[in-house]
N, C-alpha and C positions, 0 to 999 in steps of 0.2 A: 721308474719310481719318480714322477711329476712331482717337482718342490717349488713353492714360491719363494722368492729370494726376499732381501730385506725392501722396505719402501725406500723408494728414490727420490723422496720431496728434499729439497735444499733451502731452508729458511734464510732469510736475511742476518748474515753474520753478525751484525750489530745490533739485532734483538738479542734481550735476555735469556740466558739458556740457562737449563739444569744440568749441572756437571755431574757424572756418574760415578767421579774418581774415588771419592773418600765418603764416609760415612755421612759428612754434613749435607750434602746435595743442594749445594749453594745454587741459587735460582736469582741473582739479584745482578749479575754482569755478563755481558755479551762473551761467544766463545773467543770472539778477536781479541780482547783485552780482559782475561780473567783476571791479572794479578797474582796468579794463585801458581809456584813452580810444579806443582802436583798434578793440575790443569793440562799444562802445556805440556808436562812428559807424556801425558795418558794421550792427548790427540795426537802428539809424535808417533807414540808406539801405535795408533789405531789407523792410521794413514793407509789409505787404499794400497795394497803392494801390487806388485805386476809381475807376471809373467810366473815361471814354476814355484816364487815365494807364496803365492797365494793360493795355489793348487792343493786339493785332497792329496793325499797318501796313503798307500798302502806298505806295511813291511819297507818303508822308507822310498818308496819309487811314486813317482808322480802318477797320478790317477785321477780318473772322471768323477766327477759328483758322484753321477750313478752306481759307478763300480766301487767306490767307496761304502756307499749306502746298502749295496748288495753284501759287501764282505763283511760291514758291521752287524747286519741282520743274521748274516750264516754264524758268526761268532756268539752275538747274544743267543741265538738257538740251540749252541750246544751246551752253554753255560748251566750247570747246575744252582751255581750260588755265586751272583753277580754283585757287585759292590758298586754304586752310584755315589760317586766324589766330587769333591769342587764345588759343586751348585752355585759357581759363578754366573748367575744369570739373573734375570727380570720376574716379576711374577707370572707371564706367561711361562717362562721356560721353568720354573718351578712346578707350575699347575702339569705340566706335560711330564717332567722328570716324576712327580708323585704317583701319576696314572701307570707310567712306566713300570715304577717300582713293585705297585701292586699285581700288574701283569706277570713281572719277570721273579717275583721273590727277592728283591734285592734287599741288602745291606743300606742305609744312606747316611752319609757322614758329608760336613760341609768341610772344606780346606781350613777354616778357622774353629774347627769342630772343638778345638779343646777350650780355649777360652769361653765360645759360645757355650759349652757344656756345663762351665765350671760356674759361669755366670748364673744360668739358668738352677744349677744345684742348689746356690747359695738362695736365691728367690723361694724354691721350694720349700727349703729348710727354715728360712727365718723371715720371710715375706720382705719388702722394701719399701723405700720412701724415693719415688722418684719425681721427677721434674721436666720440662721441656726447654727448648733454647727461648723460647719466647717468655716465658716465665722468669729465667735467669736473666734475661735482657731487660726485664720491666720493675724487677723486685730485687736479685740478691744484691746484696753490701758487700758480702765477704765472699770471695770464690778460693777454694783448697785444691790446688793440683797434686795430683799424685805422680810422683816423677817427672821427669824433664824430654820424656819422646813423643808427646802427644801434638807438638807441632809438625813432627814429620808426617804423623797419619793424618793428620787434618788440619793442615796449615794455617785455614782463617777461622778455625773457632774462636779465637780471641776476638777477632775482627766481627764475628757474628753476634758474642755477647755484648760487645761493646758499642753496637753501632748505635746511635741515635740517643746515648745516655747523657743528659747532661750532668750527672755527679757518677763519677767511674768507679766501681765497686773497689774495694781493695783484694789485690790478687797474691796469695802466698803458694810457694812451691815448696811442698814436703818430699824431698827426697832422701829416704832412709837410708842411710850409710849401713847399716846392717840387715838384721833380720825385719822385713815391714810388718809380719804379724804382731811381734813383741812392740816395735814402733808405734803401732795402733793401740795396743793394751795400756801403754803407757800414758800415750796422750788421754783415752779414756778415762784412766784414774786420776790425771791432772782436771779434766773438765769436770769428772764428779765428785772431788775432792774426799776421796777415800783414803782412808789413813796412811798409805805409803805416798802420798801425793807431794807432801813436803819433801821426803827425800828424793823423790821423782824429781821435783822442781830443782833442786841444787845439783843433780845429776846431769840435767839436760835442760838447760835454760832457756834454749830454742823452741822445744815444744811447751815448756811453761808459758812462754809468750803466746804461742799459738793458741793454748787453750783459753788464755785470756782474752783472746779475740774473737775465740770462738763463741766464749757465754755473753760476751759485750753485741755481739753482731745481732742484728733484727731479721735476717735472713741468710744462712749459711749454703753452699751449694758445694758439695764435693766431687770432684771431678776425674773421672780417670779412664786410661783406655784399657780393657782386660786384658788384651794379650801381655800387655807388661807388666803384668802384676807376677808372673813367673809362676812354678809349679803348684803352690800355695793359693792359687788365686782365690777358689772358692773361700776358703777360711780369712781371706783378705777382705773380701768383701762382705763377709758374715761380721766382722770386725766394724768395718765400714758403717753398715748399717746397725749396730748397736750403737755406737756413737752417734749417729744422726736421732737414732731414737731417745737417746739421754739428752741431746739439743733440744729435741721438740716438748721435753718437758716445761722448759724454760723460754724457749725462745722458738724459732723456725728454722729447720734444717731440711735438706733434700738431697738426692744423688742426680749426677748426670754422667753415667757412661757413656763412652763415644768410641762404640766398636759396632762391629757387626756390617764392616765394609766390603765390598767387592759381593753384594748378594746375598753373604751370609745370614744378616740377619732376615731378610726377607724371605731366604729359604723356609730358616725355623718357623717363621709365622705362617708361610703356605701349606708348608708340611701339617703345623699343627692344627691349623682349622679345616684341612682334608680330612685328617686321619684322626684328629683327637690327640696325637702325640707328637712330640719333637724329633729334631732328627735323633740320628745314632739310636735307629729303631730298624728293624729288620721286618719285612713283610713276607713272612715266611709261611710252611704249613701248619702251624698253629695260631695263625692269626698274627697280628701285628704285635712283636714284642719290642719293648724300649729298655735299654741299659746302655748308660752312658761310658761304662768302662769297656765291656764286651765288643759293643759297634763301633768304637772306634776307629777310621778308616787305618791308622799306622798299627794298630795291634792287629787287625784283621789280615792286612798284608804282611806281618811280620809273622803272625802264626801259619801261614799259608791258609788261612780259612775262606777265602773266596777262591773263584777260578776264573773272573773275568773284573776288570775295570773298566768303568766309564767316567772318564773324568771329564768334568765340564768347567769350563773357563775363559770365558768372553770377555772378561775384564783386564786391563793391564797392569793391575795390581796383582792378579795371580801368577806372572809371567815368571818373574824372578825366581819363585820358589820351582819351577818346573813341574815336573809331573811324576809322580811316585811311580816306583816300579819294583818288579821282583822276578827273578828268575824264569823265564817261560812263560810269564803272566801276560795272556792277551790282554789289550788295551784297545780302548774305542777314546779317540779323542777327539771332545766338540770344543776347539777354543779359537780364540784370534789370530789372524796368522803368524804374528811375531812369537808365539808361541812354540811353532815347530821347530825353532832354534833350540829349545828347551828339551827336547824328548828324550835326547839320548840315545840310547841302543833303539833302535826302531823296529826292529825284528817282532813280529807279533802283534804289531800298533796299525791301527787304523787313524788317520787322522782327516778330520773335516774341519776347514775353517768356518767359522761363524761370523754374524754381524755382532757387534757390540751392541748393547742397548744406551740410547741416548747419545751415538755418535752416527752409527749408520742404521738405525731403525728405532720407533717410538716404543715405549715401554712403560713400565713403573715398577719403584722400588720404594723400600721404608726407609725413612728418615733414622739418624741414630738415636733419637729422642724414643721412637716407636710410635707417635701419634699422627704422623704425616704419611700418607702413601703419595709419594712424589711423581707426577707426571714426566717423562723423558719424551724429549721429540730429537730426530734425526736432523743432524747435520752437514751430513756428506754422502753423496750418491756412493750407491755400493750395491753389488749383484749377491754378496754373499746372504747367505740364508740365515734365520734366526735358530736358537737352540732349539725352541717350541716346534719350529717348522719341521728340524731334522726327524726331531724325538716322536713326531705324529707320523713321519713316513715310516720310522722303526716299528712303532705301535700298529699299525695298519699290516706291514709285513709278516707282524710276529702274530696276531690275531687280527684276519681280515674280519671287518664289519663291526669292529669293535668302538663303541663311541669316543668322540674326541675327547681329549684333557678339558 
């Protein structure tokens, strides 16, 4: 089973570089001076391993790449209902995984499947008003940030929207101490001036002040990280969109959700344009089925509804969460070498280390605002294969002669 390794080009480290480690995909600084703790940690985690640490494994034992691929093919061929999860890869990897799902009849869900699905559900039910990083930087005079955890997920987001501004926008952080959906309803009442608004203003003076700021602003942008909105994220997003709709009757407002990192948004887009439906879909005997509840990875694993898990995690952001497991469930894991330490019980597990796009190989990812497909360029020499290359070998072995993804 011949397989190509990742591209071995090493550009000048002083040149600007597109960082793949958060949804912003910052492309304005060199890798040698990112000024970002998340980027620096990502580069450390993707440093080339040595010896056994970077070797494929079968049931916990070091193996050659060829034997690991053969073991993976055998397990895929025996599976009646596989689950392809994680989807931590770039456009080329996601294209290959989508074709593999069609070939194997797999269910598909990303590691960030729940916030991804909740955001999509709100969009399907209510529509929305979105904007871009450039639009925020050029025009927003009031930015309202929900929660306080955005900086941990996208450390440079504020810098990105303030860069080059002669008059910085006003920035307000909305930390709802209680129920966020209820807080947003109260804020909407205050903005709309409905009958309970006077009582709400007395009971919640900080919200009343924010409502006045929203009505006075020329262009308001609401910013949030979908995974931090909790189990009722879809409801929160619907309330946010209703608030934005109200503001747009008299002024201008839009949303900038910053999520979909580690390849999640890219996987969602690729699967949708290849099949017509988003992730949390099943490529089954009745054709393609989409159900955001039935086909969530956690539910499928808990219900014992799948007999094999193919988990893809080539970005360091997916290392801490480890790899889902169920008793006796065969697993095929395509991940960066650092993921090997998080596998837990390795019985029934084939681990194949793969290259990280934007570090070991070129590639493409979608940025958080969804309008730009960012090119990635290799930084380090590496002899690990890409996700797309590994999946292509698996497909050729499962169905000889099938066209490439």
